[in-house]
C-alpha positions in Angstrom: 9.4 -3.7 0.0 9.3 -7.4 -0.8 8.3 -9.0 -4.1 6.7 -12.4 -3.7 4.8 -14.8 -5.8 1.1 -15.4 -5.2 1.9 -19.1 -4.4 4.4 -17.9 -1.7 1.7 -15.7 -0.2 -0.8 -18.5 -0.1 1.8 -21.0 1.3 3.1 -18.6 4.0 0.2 -16.2 4.5 0.7 -15.8 8.3 4.4 -15.0 7.8 3.7 -12.3 5.2 0.6 -10.9 6.9 2.8 -10.4 10.1 5.5 -8.7 8.0 2.9 -6.3 6.6 1.1 -5.7 9.9 3.9 -5.8 12.4 7.0 -4.7 10.4 5.2 -2.3 8.2 6.6 -4.2 5.1 4.8 -3.5 1.8 4.5 -6.6 -0.4 4.2 -6.8 -4.1 2.4 -10.0 -5.0 3.2 -11.2 -8.6 0.5 -13.2 -10.2 1.0 -15.3 -13.3 -1.8 -13.3 -15.0 0.2 -10.1 -14.6 -2.5 -8.6 -12.4 -0.1 -7.9 -9.5 -1.3 -6.8 -6.0 0.1 -4.7 -3.2 -0.3 -5.8 0.4 0.2 -3.4 3.2 -1.0 -2.8 6.8 -4.2 -1.0 7.4 -2.2 1.6 9.3 0.0 2.2 6.2 -3.0 2.4 4.0 -4.8 4.9 6.2 -1.7 7.1 6.4 -1.3 7.0 2.6 -5.0 8.0 2.2 -4.6 10.8 4.7 -1.6 12.2 2.8 -3.5 12.0 -0.5 -6.4 13.8 1.0 -4.2 16.5 2.5 -2.3 17.0 -0.8 -5.7 17.4 -2.6 -6.8 20.0 -0.1 -3.6 22.0 -0.4 -3.9 21.9 -4.2 -7.5 23.0 -3.9 -6.7 25.9 -1.7 -3.8 27.0 -4.0 -6.3 27.0 -7.0 -8.9 29.0 -5.0 -6.2 31.5 -3.9 -4.8 31.9 -7.4 -1.3 30.3 -6.6 
């Protein structure tokens, strides 16, 4: 995980985009407003969404089965 400023992201967008996409690096982008962002590859994002979905399904099944 890398923490970078928004100006660094703007100045070196291709470098950081490649790190996220090719090296699966997650970027925390700090903004002067404090409204920070996370940048990650689409592959990482989709995997995270899949894991959240599966966890919700397991929890739902446990509730339905009284566990």
